[in-house]
C-alpha positions as CSV (number, residue, x, y, z in Angstrom):
1,X,4.6,-14.8,43.5
2,X,1.1,-16.2,43.6
3,X,-1.2,-15.9,40.6
4,X,-3.6,-13.7,42.7
5,X,-0.9,-11.1,43.3
6,X,-1.5,-7.8,41.4
7,X,0.9,-7.4,38.4
8,X,3.2,-4.5,38.4
9,X,3.2,-2.3,35.3
10,X,6.7,-2.0,34.1
11,X,8.5,0.5,31.9
12,X,10.0,-1.7,29.2
13,X,11.7,-5.0,29.9
14,X,12.0,-6.6,33.3
15,X,15.8,-6.8,33.6
16,X,16.0,-8.1,37.2
17,X,18.4,-11.1,37.3
18,X,17.2,-14.0,39.5
19,X,19.8,-16.6,40.2
20,X,19.2,-20.0,41.9
21,X,22.3,-22.1,42.5
22,X,22.8,-25.5,44.2
23,X,25.5,-27.7,45.4
24,X,24.1,-31.2,45.8
25,X,26.2,-33.9,47.6
26,X,25.8,-37.6,47.6
27,X,28.2,-39.4,49.9
28,X,29.1,-43.1,49.6
29,X,31.3,-45.7,51.2
30,X,33.6,-47.6,48.8
31,X,36.3,-49.3,50.8
32,X,38.1,-51.2,48.1
33,X,39.6,-50.0,44.8
34,X,37.1,-52.2,42.9
35,X,34.2,-50.6,44.7
36,X,35.6,-47.1,44.1
37,X,35.9,-47.8,40.4
38,X,32.3,-49.2,40.4
39,X,31.1,-46.0,42.1
40,X,32.7,-43.7,39.5
41,X,31.3,-45.9,36.6
42,X,27.8,-45.7,38.2
43,X,28.0,-41.9,38.5
44,X,29.2,-41.5,34.9
45,X,26.4,-43.6,33.7
46,X,23.7,-42.1,35.9
47,X,24.7,-38.4,35.5
48,X,26.4,-38.2,32.1
49,X,25.9,-35.3,29.7
50,X,22.9,-36.9,28.0
51,X,21.1,-37.5,31.4
52,X,21.9,-34.0,32.6
53,X,20.5,-32.5,29.3
54,X,17.3,-34.3,30.0
55,X,17.1,-32.8,33.5
56,X,17.8,-29.3,32.2
57,X,15.2,-29.7,29.4
58,X,12.6,-30.5,32.1
59,X,13.7,-27.3,34.0
60,X,13.2,-25.2,30.9
61,X,9.7,-26.6,30.6
62,X,8.9,-26.0,34.3
63,X,10.0,-22.4,34.3
64,X,8.3,-21.6,30.9
65,X,11.4,-20.8,28.9
66,X,12.8,-21.7,25.6
67,X,16.2,-23.3,24.7
68,X,18.4,-21.3,22.4
69,X,21.6,-23.2,22.5
70,X,23.0,-26.3,24.3
71,X,26.7,-27.1,25.0
72,X,27.5,-30.4,26.7
73,X,30.6,-32.4,27.5
74,X,31.6,-35.6,29.2
75,X,35.1,-35.6,30.8
76,X,37.9,-38.1,31.1
77,X,38.4,-39.5,33.7
78,X,35.1,-38.4,35.2
79,X,32.4,-35.7,35.3
80,X,30.1,-33.9,32.9
81,X,28.9,-30.4,32.1
82,X,25.8,-29.0,30.3
83,X,25.0,-25.4,29.7
84,X,21.9,-24.0,28.0
85,X,21.1,-20.4,26.9
86,X,17.4,-19.8,27.4
87,X,14.8,-17.1,26.7
88,X,11.2,-16.4,27.4
89,X,8.7,-17.8,24.9
90,X,7.7,-14.4,23.5
91,X,11.2,-13.3,22.9
92,X,12.1,-16.5,21.1
93,X,9.0,-16.3,18.9
94,X,9.7,-12.7,18.0
95,X,13.3,-13.6,17.0
96,X,12.1,-16.6,14.9
97,X,9.6,-14.4,13.1
98,X,12.2,-11.7,12.4
99,X,14.7,-14.3,11.0
100,X,12.1,-16.0,8.8
101,X,11.1,-12.6,7.3
102,X,14.6,-11.3,6.7
103,X,16.6,-14.4,5.9
104,X,13.9,-16.9,4.8
105,X,15.7,-19.7,6.5
106,X,15.8,-20.4,10.3
107,X,19.1,-21.9,11.4
108,X,19.0,-25.1,13.5
109,X,20.7,-23.3,16.4
110,X,20.2,-19.7,17.5
111,X,22.9,-18.4,19.9
112,X,21.7,-15.1,21.4
113,X,21.5,-13.6,24.9
114,X,18.0,-12.4,24.4
115,X,17.1,-12.4,28.1
116,X,20.6,-13.0,29.4
117,X,19.4,-16.3,30.9
118,X,21.2,-19.6,31.3
119,X,21.1,-23.0,33.0
120,X,24.1,-25.1,33.7
121,X,25.1,-28.3,35.6
122,X,28.6,-29.5,36.3
123,X,29.4,-32.7,38.2
124,X,32.3,-33.6,40.3
125,X,32.5,-37.3,41.3
126,X,35.5,-38.1,43.5
127,X,36.9,-41.1,45.4
128,X,39.2,-40.8,48.4
129,X,41.2,-44.0,48.8
130,X,42.7,-43.0,52.1
131,X,39.4,-43.3,54.0
132,X,36.8,-45.1,51.9
133,X,34.7,-42.0,51.2
134,X,33.4,-41.3,47.7
135,X,31.6,-38.0,47.1
136,X,29.5,-36.8,44.2
137,X,28.8,-33.1,43.9
138,X,26.5,-31.6,41.3
139,X,26.8,-27.8,40.9
140,X,23.7,-26.3,39.3
141,X,22.8,-22.7,38.4
142,X,19.6,-21.4,36.9
143,X,19.9,-17.7,36.1
144,X,17.0,-15.8,34.5
145,X,15.9,-12.3,33.5
146,X,12.3,-11.2,32.8
147,X,9.2,-12.8,34.3
148,X,10.4,-16.4,34.3
149,X,11.4,-17.5,37.8
150,X,14.0,-20.2,38.6
151,X,12.3,-20.9,41.9
152,X,9.6,-22.9,40.0
153,X,12.2,-25.6,39.3
154,X,13.5,-25.8,42.9
155,X,11.6,-29.0,44.0
156,X,12.2,-30.8,40.7
157,X,15.9,-30.3,40.9
158,X,16.1,-31.5,44.5
159,X,14.1,-34.7,43.5
160,X,16.4,-35.3,40.5
161,X,19.4,-36.2,42.5
162,X,20.1,-38.6,45.3
163,X,21.1,-36.0,47.9
164,X,22.5,-36.3,51.4
165,X,23.4,-32.6,51.7
166,X,22.1,-29.6,49.6
167,X,23.1,-26.0,49.8
168,X,21.0,-23.5,47.9
169,X,21.6,-19.8,47.1
170,X,19.1,-17.5,45.6
171,X,19.6,-13.8,44.9
172,X,17.9,-11.1,42.9
173,X,20.3,-8.5,41.3
174,X,19.9,-5.3,39.4
175,X,16.7,-3.3,39.2
176,X,13.8,-2.6,36.8
177,X,11.3,0.3,36.7
178,X,7.6,0.7,36.9
179,X,5.8,3.1,34.6
180,X,6.3,6.0,37.0
181,X,10.0,5.5,36.8
182,X,10.3,4.1,40.3
183,X,13.1,1.5,40.6
184,X,12.2,-2.0,41.8
185,X,14.9,-4.3,43.2
186,X,12.7,-7.4,43.5
187,X,9.3,-8.2,41.9
188,X,8.1,-11.0,44.2
189,X,7.8,-11.8,47.9
190,X,10.3,-14.1,49.6
191,X,11.6,-14.3,53.1
192,X,13.3,-17.8,52.8
193,X,14.0,-20.3,50.1
194,X,12.2,-22.8,52.4
195,X,8.9,-21.0,51.5
196,X,9.2,-22.6,48.0
197,X,10.3,-26.1,49.1
198,X,7.5,-28.8,49.0
199,X,6.3,-30.4,52.2
200,X,7.6,-33.9,51.3
201,X,11.1,-32.5,51.1
202,X,10.7,-30.7,54.4
203,X,9.8,-34.0,56.0
204,X,13.1,-35.6,54.8
205,X,15.6,-32.8,55.6
206,X,16.7,-30.6,58.4
207,X,17.1,-27.1,57.1
208,X,19.1,-24.0,58.2
209,X,18.9,-20.5,56.8
210,X,21.4,-17.7,56.5
211,X,19.5,-14.8,54.8
212,X,20.2,-11.1,54.1
213,X,16.7,-10.1,53.2
214,X,17.4,-6.4,52.8
215,X,20.0,-7.3,50.1
216,X,17.7,-9.9,48.4
217,X,20.2,-12.7,49.2
218,X,18.9,-16.0,50.6
219,X,20.8,-19.2,51.6
220,X,19.4,-22.5,52.8
221,X,21.3,-25.6,53.8
222,X,19.7,-29.1,54.0
223,X,20.8,-32.4,55.4
224,X,18.9,-35.7,55.5
225,X,17.3,-36.4,58.9
226,X,17.6,-40.1,58.7
227,X,20.9,-42.0,58.3
228,X,20.7,-45.5,56.7
229,X,24.1,-47.1,56.2
230,X,22.9,-49.5,53.5
231,X,21.9,-46.4,51.4
232,X,25.6,-45.3,51.3
233,X,27.3,-48.6,50.6
234,X,28.8,-49.3,47.2
235,X,29.4,-52.9,45.9
236,X,28.4,-54.7,49.1
237,X,26.0,-54.6,52.0
238,X,26.3,-54.8,55.8
239,X,26.0,-58.6,55.5
240,X,29.5,-58.6,54.0
241,X,31.1,-56.5,56.8
242,X,32.4,-57.1,60.2
243,X,30.8,-55.2,63.1
244,X,33.9,-53.1,63.5
245,X,33.8,-52.2,59.8
246,X,30.2,-51.2,60.1
247,X,30.8,-48.9,63.0
248,X,33.8,-47.4,61.3
249,X,31.9,-46.7,58.1
250,X,29.1,-45.1,60.0
251,X,31.4,-42.8,61.8
252,X,33.3,-41.8,58.7
253,X,30.2,-41.2,56.6
254,X,28.4,-39.2,59.4
255,X,31.6,-37.1,59.9
256,X,31.8,-36.4,56.1
257,X,28.1,-35.4,56.0
258,X,28.4,-33.1,59.0
259,X,31.6,-31.5,57.6
260,X,30.0,-30.7,54.3
261,X,26.8,-29.4,55.9
262,X,28.6,-27.1,58.4
263,X,31.4,-26.3,55.9
264,X,34.1,-27.0,58.4
265,X,36.5,-29.8,59.2
266,X,36.2,-31.8,62.3
267,X,38.9,-33.6,64.4
268,X,39.9,-37.1,63.1
269,X,38.1,-40.0,64.7
């Protein structure tokens, strides 16, 4: 919703739930066991729980929320997860004041579902020794209630990961009421997630929508327009490959990207 849009007078708290979720895919070619191990090591260093926490802290700042609690975990052999409970600034400030007045001491961590809002990231790095493909998926969800909107963090999250394919879902659930008692099932205008994606991202990706606007459900799929083999290679470049290996890697990578984008398997090459 733009700043110039008239504000709706609500009866009580805005309890609409706005959920933005991503699956972000990075596809690489790691033909040898050594290269596959290098790929997993790189992902674990680049997207470990500490790094993911930094990303989510930025999201909290972008959407104008407050962190109530953080849970994070790195996994063996691979992957990481971070979950944050969040609230609006005003709700957190009110709780803090109440606790200071009643208890005199504010705990280091407050766990409370004030606005029933959360942000989480889970990562799934995988290698497939049978065909040289290694795939990294980050699953991200930003779910908010109240006036804070997860759409504000859309472009930042896309830029935060090296993404070949992105699938995005956005939905608004529940209802709130205006002062006359009329139920409101959405409090902002939207016809497509693409409306909120920046121009520089539009230039990089082909996009496809599947929307059910009357149900406030929106889905956008994105795939990179340009294919650069060097971008996908792990541990070596094309200078270390035979021409037949280069062509095979291209076919396998492009097949993997298309299968993920269209969510269907294709015949073996």
